[in-house]
C-alpha angles and dihedrals in degrees: 000000000000115000132186096254096161089057091048091049091051091048092052091047089052091053090048092051088059096037112019094187097048100138098200092049091051091050092045092050091050093048094045091048092050091046090051089054091047091049089056092047092049090049090051089049091050091051091048089052091050089050088050091242090140097169091055091045090053093047093049096044089049089062092069111091117231090243094055126111090245096044096110093050092046090049091053091051091047092051094047092049092045090050093050093048091047091050091051091049091048091053092049091048094051093046093048093047092050088054090045091241091148101180092051090044091051095047095049093044091050090049089052094050091048086058099036111018095183097073110117091182092058091046089054091049089051089053092047093048092045092053092047094049093046090049089054093043092243114160117227136161112266107231127185109208116210117278115265092245093048116109096230099201107162093193093048093048096041111029092168109092096219094047090047089050091052091049092051091049089051091051087055090052091246094136099160092052090047091051090051090053092046093048089057094054117113106243090205093059 
């Protein structure tokens, strides 16, 4: 899907040099500039995916709006990264549960369901770990993973980049980092 955005930008600038109020050229320049930025972000996300840095790939791909030229490609990257992270979390949850490490089991199963809400196995592991921790009097944060039928679209739910970043950090269990991001948000925005 690569386009020659720099050439398009230069063409629109040329039109605007001759006619500074040309509405279509202004709009075209804006769209081509945004698309050039999105192309770069998608390429970074693709490279992150190749390097198996799935969190970064998700974060980058989430920056592309659903109406953008690169939205379909970004969505594919986002889904692949989400799937890989969910698979990792599921493996960790199953291993921890088999060793009766209930807190680790619980945390990994919750992480999985935040990424892929439709997993009945992970929901059952959450229930099993919850019962075991309650029986032992272990304190743990009660988390309600999204419903299986919920369309858990981080970008759609949290269009603001910083808020989305904080949400992703929370899903990773990185509470202190998420709080730092949240504390830097402009309350007036």
